[in-house]
C-alpha positions as CSV (number, residue, x, y, z in Angstrom):
1,M,-7.9,-8.6,23.2
2,I,-5.9,-7.1,26.0
3,L,-2.3,-8.3,24.7
4,T,-3.4,-6.9,21.2
5,V,-4.2,-3.6,23.1
6,I,-0.7,-3.9,24.4
7,L,1.3,-5.0,21.2
8,T,-0.3,-2.1,19.5
9,I,0.4,0.6,22.3
10,I,3.9,-0.9,22.7
11,M,4.5,-0.8,18.5
12,L,3.1,2.7,18.0
13,M,5.4,3.9,20.8
14,I,8.7,2.7,19.6
15,I,7.7,4.3,16.5
16,T,6.3,7.8,17.3
17,V,8.6,8.4,20.7
18,P,11.6,7.9,18.9
19,H,10.6,10.2,16.0
20,E,10.0,13.0,18.4
21,F,13.4,12.3,20.3
22,G,15.3,12.9,16.8
23,H,13.6,15.9,16.9
24,L,14.7,17.1,20.2
25,V,18.1,15.8,19.6
26,T,19.2,18.0,16.4
27,A,17.0,20.9,17.6
28,K,19.4,20.9,21.2
29,L,22.4,20.3,18.7
30,F,21.6,23.6,17.1
31,H,20.0,25.6,20.3
32,I,16.5,25.8,19.1
33,K,14.4,26.5,22.3
34,V,12.3,22.9,22.7
35,N,9.5,24.6,25.3
36,E,7.7,20.7,26.0
37,F,8.9,17.3,25.2
38,A,6.4,14.3,25.3
39,I,5.8,11.2,25.7
40,G,2.3,10.4,25.3
41,M,-0.7,12.7,24.1
42,G,-3.5,14.5,26.2
43,P,-4.0,15.1,30.1
44,L,-0.7,15.7,32.1
45,I,0.2,12.7,34.5
46,A,3.7,14.0,35.3
47,S,6.9,16.9,34.2
48,K,9.8,17.7,35.3
49,D,11.6,20.7,34.5
50,K,15.0,20.6,33.0
51,G,16.8,23.6,31.4
52,E,14.2,25.4,29.1
53,T,12.6,22.4,28.2
54,K,9.8,21.0,30.1
55,Y,10.1,16.8,29.8
56,S,6.5,15.7,30.4
57,V,4.4,12.0,30.3
58,R,0.9,11.9,29.6
59,A,-2.4,9.8,29.8
60,V,-2.8,8.3,26.7
61,P,0.0,6.2,25.7
62,I,-0.2,6.7,22.0
63,G,2.8,9.1,20.5
64,G,4.2,12.5,22.1
65,F,5.7,15.4,20.3
66,C,8.4,18.0,20.6
67,A,7.5,21.3,21.0
68,M,9.7,23.8,19.7
69,E,9.5,27.6,20.3
70,A,8.0,29.4,17.5
71,E,7.3,26.5,14.7
72,N,4.7,28.5,13.3
73,E,4.7,32.3,14.2
74,E,7.5,34.9,14.6
75,S,9.1,35.6,17.7
76,D,12.6,37.7,18.5
77,E,14.0,34.9,20.2
78,D,17.2,33.6,19.0
79,G,16.5,29.9,20.5
80,A,13.5,30.2,17.6
81,F,12.7,27.5,15.2
82,N,11.9,29.8,12.6
83,N,15.2,32.0,13.4
84,K,17.4,29.6,13.3
85,P,18.9,29.2,9.2
86,A,17.8,27.1,6.6
87,W,19.8,24.3,6.6
88,Q,19.4,23.9,10.3
89,R,15.6,24.0,10.2
90,L,15.7,21.0,7.6
91,I,18.0,19.0,9.3
92,V,15.7,19.0,12.6
93,L,12.6,18.6,10.5
94,A,14.2,15.2,8.7
95,S,16.0,13.5,11.5
96,G,12.4,11.9,13.0
97,A,12.1,10.1,10.1
98,A,15.5,9.1,9.5
99,V,15.8,8.1,13.1
100,N,12.2,5.5,12.1
101,V,14.9,4.8,9.4
102,L,17.0,3.5,11.9
103,V,14.5,2.1,14.4
104,A,13.8,-0.1,11.3
105,L,17.0,-0.8,10.4
106,V,18.1,-1.9,14.3
107,L,15.1,-4.1,14.1
108,M,15.7,-5.8,10.8
109,I,19.4,-6.4,12.3
110,I,18.1,-8.1,15.1
111,I,15.4,-10.7,13.4
112,T,18.7,-11.5,11.0
113,I,20.7,-12.2,13.5
114,Y,18.0,-14.5,15.4
115,V,17.3,-15.9,12.3
116,G,20.7,-16.2,10.5
117,V,22.0,-15.4,7.0
118,P,22.1,-18.7,4.5
119,T,25.7,-19.7,3.7
120,N,27.3,-22.0,1.5
121,N,28.4,-24.3,4.0
122,I,26.2,-27.5,3.8
123,D,24.0,-28.7,7.3
124,K,22.2,-31.6,5.8
125,V,21.6,-33.5,2.9
126,L,18.2,-35.0,2.4
127,P,18.3,-38.6,1.9
128,D,17.6,-40.3,-1.6
129,S,18.3,-36.5,-3.3
130,P,20.7,-35.8,-5.9
131,A,23.4,-34.2,-3.9
132,A,23.0,-37.8,-1.8
133,S,23.4,-39.6,-4.2
134,S,26.4,-37.8,-5.7
135,G,28.3,-37.9,-2.0
136,I,28.2,-34.5,-0.9
137,I,28.4,-34.0,2.6
138,A,27.0,-31.8,5.3
139,G,29.9,-29.8,6.2
140,D,31.2,-29.8,2.6
141,E,31.1,-25.6,1.7
142,I,30.2,-25.2,-1.8
143,I,32.9,-23.2,-3.8
144,S,31.3,-22.9,-7.5
145,I,28.7,-24.3,-10.0
146,D,29.4,-25.1,-13.8
147,G,32.9,-22.7,-13.4
148,K,31.6,-19.7,-11.9
149,E,32.3,-18.5,-8.9
150,S,29.1,-19.6,-5.7
151,S,30.0,-16.6,-3.3
152,S,26.9,-16.6,-1.5
153,W,23.7,-18.7,-0.8
154,V,22.0,-16.6,-3.0
155,D,24.4,-17.5,-5.8
156,T,24.1,-20.8,-5.6
157,V,20.3,-20.9,-5.0
158,T,19.9,-19.2,-8.8
159,A,22.9,-21.0,-10.5
160,I,20.2,-24.0,-9.4
161,S,17.2,-22.8,-10.7
162,K,18.3,-22.0,-13.5
163,N,19.2,-25.3,-15.1
164,T,15.8,-25.3,-16.5
165,D,17.3,-28.0,-19.4
166,G,17.6,-31.0,-16.4
167,K,21.2,-30.8,-17.8
168,T,24.2,-32.3,-15.1
169,M,25.6,-29.5,-13.2
170,E,29.5,-29.8,-12.1
171,V,29.7,-28.5,-8.4
172,V,32.9,-28.1,-6.9
173,V,33.2,-27.8,-2.9
174,S,35.7,-27.7,-0.1
175,R,36.3,-30.4,2.5
176,D,38.6,-30.7,5.1
177,G,40.7,-27.7,2.8
178,N,41.0,-29.9,0.0
179,K,38.4,-29.7,-3.4
180,H,35.9,-32.1,-4.8
181,T,34.0,-31.8,-7.7
182,F,30.7,-33.8,-8.4
183,I,28.2,-34.1,-10.9
184,I,24.5,-33.0,-9.7
185,T,21.3,-33.1,-11.7
186,P,19.0,-31.2,-9.7
187,K,15.3,-32.2,-9.4
188,K,12.0,-30.1,-9.3
189,D,10.4,-30.1,-5.6
190,K,7.0,-30.6,-4.7
191,D,6.7,-26.8,-5.7
192,G,8.1,-27.0,-9.3
193,R,11.8,-25.4,-7.8
194,L,14.7,-27.0,-9.0
195,V,16.9,-28.7,-6.3
196,I,19.5,-30.8,-5.4
197,G,18.4,-31.7,-1.9
198,I,20.7,-29.5,0.5
199,V,20.1,-27.2,3.7
200,S,22.2,-24.4,4.2
201,R,23.6,-23.5,7.3
202,A,22.9,-20.1,8.8
203,S,25.7,-17.9,10.1
204,H,25.1,-15.7,12.8
205,N,28.0,-13.5,12.2
206,V,26.8,-10.0,13.6
207,F,28.8,-7.7,10.6
208,L,27.5,-10.5,8.1
209,C,23.5,-10.4,9.8
210,A,24.0,-6.4,9.7
211,G,24.9,-6.0,6.1
212,R,21.5,-8.5,5.2
213,G,19.1,-6.1,7.5
214,I,20.7,-3.0,5.3
215,K,20.5,-5.0,2.0
216,V,16.5,-6.0,3.4
217,T,15.9,-2.5,4.9
218,W,16.5,-0.6,1.8
219,R,15.0,-3.2,-0.7
220,L,11.5,-2.4,1.1
221,N,11.9,0.9,1.3
222,S,12.7,1.4,-2.3
223,Q,9.2,-0.9,-2.8
224,M,7.1,1.1,-0.5
225,I,8.3,4.2,-2.5
226,G,7.6,2.3,-5.4
227,A,4.0,1.6,-4.2
228,L,3.3,5.5,-3.6
229,K,4.4,6.1,-7.0
230,Q,1.9,3.9,-8.7
231,M,-1.2,5.2,-6.3
232,A,0.2,8.3,-7.4
233,H,-0.7,7.4,-11.0
234,K,-3.4,4.9,-10.5
235,G,-5.1,6.0,-7.8
236,I,-5.6,5.1,-3.8
237,S,-7.9,2.2,-3.0
238,K,-9.9,2.7,0.2
239,D,-8.6,-1.0,0.5
240,S,-5.4,-0.5,0.6
241,V,-4.6,1.4,3.7
242,T,-5.7,0.6,7.0
243,G,-5.8,2.7,10.6
244,P,-5.4,1.8,14.4
245,V,-7.8,-0.7,14.0
246,G,-6.4,-2.4,11.2
247,M,-2.7,-1.9,12.9
248,A,-4.6,-3.6,15.9
249,G,-5.9,-6.7,13.3
250,L,-2.2,-7.0,12.0
251,V,-1.1,-6.8,15.6
252,S,-3.1,-9.4,16.4
253,K,-2.5,-11.8,13.3
254,T,1.7,-11.3,14.1
255,A,0.9,-11.7,18.0
256,H,0.2,-15.5,17.4
257,T,3.2,-16.4,14.8
258,G,5.7,-15.0,17.1
259,I,8.2,-12.4,18.2
260,L,10.0,-12.1,14.8
261,S,6.9,-11.6,12.9
262,Y,5.6,-8.6,15.5
263,L,8.8,-7.1,15.3
264,Y,9.1,-7.2,11.7
265,L,5.8,-5.6,11.5
266,V,7.1,-3.0,13.6
267,A,10.3,-2.1,11.4
268,L,7.6,-2.0,8.5
269,I,5.4,0.5,10.4
270,S,8.2,2.6,11.5
271,L,9.6,2.6,8.1
272,N,6.4,3.4,6.1
273,M,6.2,6.4,9.0
274,A,9.5,7.4,7.7
275,I,8.3,7.6,4.4
276,V,5.0,9.4,4.7
277,N,6.2,11.9,7.3
278,L,8.4,12.9,4.4
279,L,5.5,13.5,2.2
280,P,5.4,17.6,1.1
281,F,1.9,17.7,3.1
282,P,1.3,20.6,5.1
283,A,1.6,19.6,9.2
284,L,3.9,16.5,8.1
285,D,7.7,16.9,8.0
286,G,7.6,17.1,4.7
287,G,5.6,20.0,4.6
288,R,7.6,21.6,6.8
289,I,10.6,21.3,4.8
290,L,8.9,22.5,1.8
291,F,7.6,26.0,3.3
292,V,11.7,25.9,4.5
293,L,12.7,25.4,0.8
294,I,9.9,27.9,-0.3
295,R,10.4,30.7,2.1
296,K,14.2,30.2,1.8
297,I,14.1,31.3,-2.5
298,T,11.3,33.6,-2.3
299,G,12.8,35.8,0.7
300,N,9.6,35.1,3.5
301,A,7.2,35.6,1.2
302,I,5.1,33.1,2.9
303,S,5.2,34.5,6.6
304,A,5.5,31.9,9.3
305,K,1.8,32.8,11.0
306,A,0.5,32.2,6.7
307,E,2.4,28.9,7.0
308,G,1.3,27.9,10.8
309,Y,-2.8,28.4,9.4
310,M,-1.2,25.8,6.2
311,H,0.1,23.0,8.8
312,L,-3.1,23.6,11.2
313,A,-5.4,22.9,7.8
314,G,-3.2,20.3,6.8
315,F,-3.3,18.7,10.5
316,G,-7.4,18.6,10.1
317,M,-7.5,16.9,6.8
318,L,-5.3,14.5,8.3
319,I,-7.7,13.6,11.2
320,A,-10.7,13.3,9.0
321,L,-8.6,11.1,6.8
322,L,-7.7,9.0,10.1
323,V,-11.9,9.1,10.6
324,F,-12.7,8.0,7.4
325,I,-9.8,4.9,7.4
326,T,-11.1,4.0,11.2
327,W,-14.3,4.0,9.6
328,Q,-13.4,2.0,6.8
329,D,-11.5,-0.3,8.8
330,L,-14.4,-1.3,11.8
331,A,-16.6,-1.0,8.5
332,R,-14.1,-4.6,7.2
333,V,-14.5,-6.0,10.7
334,L,-18.2,-5.8,11.7
335,G,-18.5,-7.6,7.8
336,H,-20.3,-4.8,6.3
């Protein structure tokens, strides 16, 4: 229980503090006055003034904030957020989500480097398998299958799985610098998948793993956006969302399966936060971005004060939603 709480807090801090730090860096870049940058929420524990900004640590180790001058009000200060050009404000607002994507990407690359990327180099040939019977040995590198170049392990698996008719396949491998051709007939394993009985040798090359990490992050991002679109069309089920209690449950499950599962969960939630935070809803960065665009197009028809009230209302609704979701999580945990 204690470990779950600690890991959940660490996860939330990994997700939220870099997010706020992204706002801080871009605000400083554009000479926007930052009144306070805080790690944690609630009562103040310690603080240090540096320049015009107070850097603080607060008692509740969940989240943080970057308080910029005149975010929700008019001001005569040159360094006020609302007095900066629209393009600068847009970058500052989007930078938090951008850092969340970066955090997810870095974690995915770390995971991929540890696990490795499967290659066409054969690490092991299973005994009594089609590959073993044909003469393929460990150390061979698959070059082509049925006359088509196989440049990756994905190409190899795809070519084998497509041989649904049970026909023989011509597999060309490289061995000691020479090409060798083998005729193999795939067979189904216990799960019904067509295989030839080889195990790929994983590569831990940093650049190869970075490329795979980028692809995985992009695919997850696309899937999450697709899920949001589907929820927008079909409605949101109460069982499809989770709050702090539900996240703690997920952390508890992943903690028992190892550090990689935990890092993968952190990456997923960081990516999810980036996407959700950019939704055009008041109080979220996406809502603030929307108001920047509206005020730019309409010539500040909506005052900064009126916008502030809308964000306050949006924040209230988000808190109410969080309370409802937490109640649902507790009900699931308690079995009601």
